[in-house]
C-alpha positions in Angstrom: 0.0 0.0 0.0 1.2 3.4 -0.9 1.6 5.7 2.2 2.3 9.4 2.4 3.1 11.5 5.5 2.6 15.2 5.1 5.5 17.4 6.1 4.3 20.3 8.2 6.0 23.6 8.0 7.1 25.2 11.2 8.3 28.5 12.5 9.9 29.3 15.8 8.7 32.7 17.0 11.1 33.4 19.8 14.2 32.2 21.7 13.8 29.9 24.7 14.9 30.8 28.2 17.1 28.8 30.6 14.1 26.7 31.7 13.3 25.7 28.1 10.1 27.8 28.0 9.8 31.1 26.3 9.4 34.4 28.2 5.9 35.5 29.1 6.0 38.7 27.1 7.1 36.9 24.0 4.3 34.4 24.2 1.8 37.1 24.9 2.8 38.8 21.6 2.4 35.6 19.7 -1.0 35.0 21.4 -2.1 38.4 20.3 -1.0 37.8 16.7 -2.8 34.4 16.6 -6.0 35.9 18.1 -6.0 38.8 15.6 -5.5 36.4 12.7 -8.3 34.3 14.0 -10.7 37.3 14.0 -9.3 38.6 10.7 -9.9 35.2 9.0 -13.5 35.2 10.3 -13.0 32.5 12.8 -15.7 34.1 14.9 -17.0 37.6 15.8 -15.1 37.4 19.0 -12.6 35.2 20.8 -11.5 35.2 24.5 -8.3 33.6 25.6 -6.8 32.7 29.0 -3.2 31.4 28.9 -1.7 30.7 32.3 1.6 29.0 32.9 2.3 28.2 36.5 1.5 31.4 38.4 2.2 33.6 35.4 -0.9 34.9 33.5 0.5 35.1 30.0 -2.6 36.6 28.6 -6.3 36.9 29.6 -7.9 39.0 26.9 -10.7 39.1 24.3 -10.8 40.3 20.7 -13.7 41.3 18.5 -17.4 41.7 19.3 -19.4 39.8 21.9 -22.6 41.3 20.4 -22.7 42.5 16.8 -26.1 44.1 16.9 -25.3 46.2 19.9 -21.7 46.7 18.9 -20.4 45.4 22.3 -16.7 44.6 22.4 -15.8 41.3 24.0 -13.8 41.3 27.3 -12.3 38.6 29.5 -15.5 38.8 31.5 -17.7 38.0 28.5 -19.8 35.0 29.3 -19.9 32.3 26.6 -21.7 29.0 26.3 -19.1 26.3 26.8 -21.0 23.3 25.4 -19.4 19.9 26.2 -16.7 21.4 28.4 -19.7 21.1 30.9 -19.0 17.3 31.0 -15.9 17.6 33.2 -18.0 19.5 35.8 -20.7 16.7 35.7 -18.1 13.9 35.9 -16.3 15.7 38.7 -19.6 15.9 40.6 -20.2 12.2 40.1 -16.7 11.4 41.3 -17.2 13.4 44.5 -20.3 11.3 45.1 -18.2 8.2 44.5 -15.6 9.4 47.0 -18.4 9.9 49.5 -19.6 6.4 49.1 -23.0 7.5 47.7 -22.4 6.2 44.2 -20.4 3.2 43.0 -18.8 3.3 39.5 -19.7 -0.3 38.6 -23.3 -0.2 39.9 -25.9 -0.5 37.2 -27.6 2.9 36.7 -31.0 1.2 37.2 -30.1 0.7 40.9 -30.4 4.5 41.2 -32.8 5.4 38.5 -35.3 2.5 38.2 -37.6 4.3 35.8 -35.1 4.5 32.9 -35.9 2.4 29.8 -35.3 -1.3 30.6 -32.4 -1.7 28.2 -30.6 1.3 29.7 -30.8 0.1 33.3 -27.9 -2.5 33.0 -25.5 0.2 32.0 -23.0 1.1 34.7 -22.1 4.5 36.0 -18.6 4.0 34.6 -19.9 3.3 31.1 -22.0 6.5 31.2 -18.9 8.5 32.2 -16.7 7.2 29.4 -19.2 6.9 26.6 -19.2 3.2 26.4 -22.9 2.7 27.5 -24.4 2.2 24.0 -27.4 4.4 24.9 -28.6 6.2 21.8 -28.0 9.9 22.0 -30.8 12.4 21.4 -28.4 14.7 19.6 -27.8 12.0 17.0 -31.4 11.6 15.8 -31.2 14.4 13.2 -34.3 16.3 12.2 -36.5 14.6 14.8 -34.5 16.5 17.4 -33.6 19.7 15.4 -37.2 20.6 14.8 -37.8 20.6 18.6 -34.8 22.9 19.5 -37.2 25.6 20.6 -38.9 23.5 23.3 -37.9 23.6 26.9 -37.4 19.9 28.0 -37.1 18.1 31.3 -34.5 15.3 31.6 -37.3 12.8 31.4 -38.4 14.3 28.0 -34.8 14.1 26.8 -34.7 10.4 27.8 -38.0 9.8 26.0 -36.5 11.1 22.7 -34.5 7.8 22.3 -36.1 5.5 24.8 -37.7 3.2 22.2 -34.6 3.1 20.0 -32.3 0.0 20.0 -29.0 0.3 21.9 -26.1 1.3 19.7 -24.1 -1.7 21.0 -23.9 -3.9 24.1 -22.7 -1.8 27.0 -19.0 -1.7 27.4 -18.2 -3.2 24.0 -17.6 -0.1 22.0 -17.2 3.7 22.3 -19.5 6.4 20.9 -19.8 10.0 22.1 -23.1 10.2 23.9 -25.0 13.2 25.2 -27.9 11.1 26.5 -25.5 9.3 28.8 -24.5 12.6 30.4 -28.1 13.6 30.7 -28.6 10.4 32.8 -25.6 11.4 34.9 -27.3 14.7 35.6 -30.4 12.8 36.7 -28.2 10.6 38.9 -26.8 13.7 40.6 -30.2 15.1 41.2 -31.5 11.8 42.6 -28.6 11.4 45.1 -28.4 15.0 46.2 -32.0 16.1 46.1 -30.9 19.3 44.3 -31.3 20.3 40.6 -28.2 19.7 38.6 -27.6 23.4 38.0 -27.9 24.3 41.7 -25.6 21.4 42.6 -22.9 22.6 40.2 -23.3 26.1 41.7 -23.0 25.0 45.3 -20.5 22.3 44.7 -18.0 24.1 42.5 -18.9 27.7 41.4 -19.3 29.2 44.9 -16.4 27.5 46.7 -14.0 28.0 43.9 -14.9 31.6 43.1 -16.2 30.9 39.6 -18.4 33.9 39.6 -19.7 33.6 36.0 -20.1 29.9 35.7 -23.7 28.8 35.7 -26.5 26.8 34.1 -26.9 28.9 31.1 -30.7 29.0 30.7 -32.1 31.4 28.2 -34.5 33.4 30.4 -32.4 34.6 33.4 -30.4 37.7 33.1 -26.7 36.8 32.6 -24.5 39.9 32.8 -22.1 40.2 29.9 -23.6 37.3 28.0 -22.1 37.0 24.5 -24.5 36.3 21.6 -23.9 33.3 19.4 -23.5 33.5 15.6 -23.1 31.3 12.5 -21.2 32.2 9.4 -23.4 33.4 6.5 -21.7 34.2 3.2 -19.3 37.0 4.0 -21.0 37.9 7.2 -22.8 36.5 10.3 -26.3 35.5 11.2 -27.8 34.9 14.7 -27.6 31.3 15.5 -30.7 29.1 15.6 -32.4 29.2 18.9 -31.8 26.2 21.3 -33.8 26.0 24.5 -30.9 25.6 27.0 -32.7 23.1 29.2 -31.9 20.6 26.5 -28.1 20.5 26.8 -28.6 20.0 30.6 -25.7 18.2 32.3 -24.1 17.3 28.9 -23.5 20.9 27.8 -25.6 23.7 29.4 -23.0 25.6 31.3 -21.7 29.0 30.4 -18.5 30.6 31.8 -15.6 33.0 31.2 -12.0 32.3 30.3 -11.0 33.6 33.8 -13.3 31.1 35.5 -12.1 28.2 33.4 -8.5 29.0 34.2 -9.3 28.8 37.9 -11.2 25.6 37.3 -8.3 24.0 35.4 -5.8 24.7 38.2 -8.3 23.5 40.9 -9.3 20.3 39.0 -5.8 19.3 37.9 -4.0 20.0 41.2 -6.2 18.0 43.6 -8.6 20.7 44.8 -11.8 19.2 43.2 -11.4 15.4 43.4 -8.9 13.0 44.9 -5.7 11.9 43.1 -7.3 8.5 42.6 -10.5 9.9 41.2 -8.5 12.2 38.9 -6.5 9.3 37.6 -9.7 7.5 36.7 -11.0 10.6 35.0 -7.9 11.0 32.8 -7.0 7.4 32.0 -8.9 5.9 29.1 -9.5 2.2 29.5 -11.3 -0.7 27.8 -13.4 0.3 24.8 -12.7 4.0 25.5 -9.0 3.6 25.2 -8.7 3.9 21.4 -10.6 7.2 21.6 -8.4 8.4 24.5 -11.4 9.3 26.6 -11.6 9.2 30.3 -14.5 10.6 32.3 -15.5 13.9 30.7 -11.8 14.5 29.7 -9.6 13.4 26.8 -6.0 12.5 26.9 -3.7 13.8 24.2 -0.2 14.9 23.5 1.2 18.2 22.1 4.8 19.1 21.5 5.7 15.8 23.2 3.8 16.6 26.4 0.7 15.1 27.9 -2.4 17.3 27.5 -5.7 16.8 29.3 -8.4 18.5 27.3 -12.0 18.8 26.2 -13.8 20.9 23.6 -17.3 22.1 23.2 -19.6 23.0 20.4 -23.1 24.3 20.8 -25.4 26.5 18.8 -23.5 29.7 18.1 -20.4 28.9 20.2 -17.2 26.8 20.2 -14.8 26.3 23.1 -11.6 24.6 24.0 -10.1 23.9 27.4 -6.9 22.2 28.2 -4.2 21.5 30.9 -0.6 20.5 30.3 0.6 19.1 33.6 4.4 19.2 32.9 4.2 23.0 32.4 1.3 23.7 34.7 -0.2 25.3 31.6 -3.9 26.2 31.3 -5.3 27.1 27.9 -8.9 28.2 27.4 -10.4 29.5 24.1 -14.0 30.7 23.9 -15.6 31.9 20.6 -19.1 33.0 19.7 -19.4 31.1 16.4 -20.7 27.6 16.0 -18.2 27.0 13.1 -15.1 28.4 15.0 -12.1 26.1 15.2 -11.2 26.9 18.7 -9.3 23.6 19.1 -6.8 24.6 16.4 -6.2 28.0 18.0 -5.8 26.3 21.4 -3.1 24.0 20.1 -1.2 26.9 18.5 -1.4 28.8 21.8 -0.1 25.7 23.6 2.8 25.4 21.2 3.7 29.0 21.7 3.6 28.8 25.5 5.8 25.6 25.4 8.3 27.1 23.0 7.4 24.6 20.2 7.3 25.7 16.6 3.9 26.9 15.3 2.3 24.8 12.7 1.6 26.4 9.4 -1.0 25.2 6.9 0.4 22.9 4.2 0.9 24.3 0.7 -2.1 23.8 -1.6 -1.1 22.6 -5.0 -3.0 22.8 -8.3 -4.7 19.7 -9.6 -5.2 19.4 -13.3 -8.7 18.7 -14.5 -7.5 15.5 -16.3 -6.3 14.1 -12.9 -9.5 14.7 -10.9 -11.3 11.7 -12.3 -8.6 9.5 -10.7 -10.3 10.1 -7.3 -14.0 10.5 -8.1 -16.1 7.7 -6.7 -17.9 6.3 -3.7 -15.9 4.8 -0.8 -17.3 2.6 1.9 -15.7 4.2 4.9 -15.4 2.0 8.0 -16.3 4.3 10.9 -16.5 3.4 14.7 -20.3 3.4 14.5 -20.6 1.4 11.3 -19.8 1.9 7.6 -20.9 5.0 5.8 -20.5 6.0 2.2 -18.2 8.9 1.4 -18.6 10.4 -2.1 -15.8 12.2 -3.9 -17.1 14.3 -6.7 -15.9 16.9 -9.2 -17.6 20.3 -8.7 -16.7 23.2 -11.0 -12.8 23.2 -10.9 -12.5 21.4 -7.6 -13.1 18.1 -5.8 -15.5 17.7 -2.9 -16.0 15.0 -0.3 -19.4 14.3 1.1 -20.0 11.8 4.0 -23.5 10.2 3.9 -25.9 12.5 5.7 -23.6 15.5 5.7 -22.9 18.5 3.4 -20.1 18.4 0.7 -16.8 20.0 1.6 -14.1 21.3 -0.8 -10.9 19.3 -0.9 -7.4 20.9 -1.1 -4.8 19.0 -3.0 -1.5 18.6 -1.1 0.4 16.3 -3.5 1.1 12.6 -3.5 -2.6 11.6 -3.7 -3.3 13.4 -0.5 -6.0 16.1 0.2 -6.8 18.3 3.2 -9.6 20.7 4.1 -9.7 24.3 5.0 -11.4 24.0 8.4 -9.0 21.4 10.0 -5.3 21.5 9.3 -4.7 17.9 10.6 -7.5 16.2 8.6 -6.3 14.2 5.6 -7.8 12.2 2.8 -5.1 9.8 1.4 -5.9 7.8 -1.7 -4.3 4.4 -2.5 -3.8 4.1 -6.2 -3.7 1.2 -8.7 -2.3 2.8 -11.8 -4.4 5.8 -12.6 -7.4 4.9 -10.4 -7.9 5.2 -6.7 -8.9 1.9 -5.1 -9.1 3.0 -1.4 -9.5 6.1 0.7 -7.9 6.5 4.1 -9.3 9.3 6.4 -7.0 10.6 9.2 -9.0 12.7 11.7 -8.8 13.3 15.4 -6.1 10.7 15.9 -8.1 8.0 14.2 -7.5 6.2 10.9 -10.5 5.0 8.9 -10.2 3.1 5.6 -12.7 2.8 2.8 -12.5 0.7 -0.3 -13.9 2.1 -3.5 -17.3 0.7 -4.3 
């Protein structure tokens, strides 16, 4: 099989100090440049960043507009929806209950919530935490959920959305990201504590840790300095489609600021939220979750050769990234008010800057002659973790596009050697295996995973 590894282009923006890490002022200048480029390239109307290394706050700033209609500039105190970054708060609450002996990780959830659908009751608390439960997620049912975005829903209603659907897989045998599983964890917290999930998070974490702007981000209460969410529309922006914020619940309903999340990162990752044993469980992927590098509400990754504990979030009109690099006591938070923002890419560039690693540059896009495009056109049966799906490569005008079954077509960028990238993710690759002048297989590299698909 023909293989190709792309060669990234790097630049080193500063000299390293005696400790092997660049000076604060130098990193702050690079962060400012990256943020301005992010806004200039229409990553989002605004972005807020907190970059804290040890006890040094490298930068805690915001760029752009938190509210376009009212012309309100973003500040570090602007409050953004953080989407699935919420999950580490929910998982931490569960682990505190485990430490108190009120919940056991390997108990079936039915022992605590006996009214759940029968097939769900055998799932363990551990399997809910690491997305190996097999419970079908309400956010994965497409239009049947989307058309109800405007409705306020109770947790029981969210459960009912998929209660009659078959399990994705037998509990513990596979991994699939699952918002319904985290809804059930919120229900567990409420059952054990007698408090609503939002109030529990406020009393358990926000108040004692001084997270003044971290809260259940419901639509009706007044939230001072609340940023508005947007979606890209042509060369401008449009208000994002309304989502009743009772629906994300314990899987994604919190809002916060970069300052609060910097405090949270230090507290969680230095033993001030859960015990060392609980933290090890939260950050160590095991079993069916190991290939996806997922613990309990946290992912395990590496950057510049260092361990990184991280989680991102995407929700209507907002995208977030939050990470901790233990070896440098480095906290990175990126909050943006666009649903299409690639906050994860910006976060990784900021991490590289703070660690003194070269910044990654986009690969050079090469021309692809019209006569050569037909080499790749076809349908490929891509083997994905949740089952095979067709990916169609088609010629459109003077370009090639790729369209995964059930999704929109995206333009491909030719990088040479039968390899293509995309504009929205520098790491994503489509690599074609050739037999003469015809592609016989497609390999997708995305998010650390490798997925092969023979041509049909």
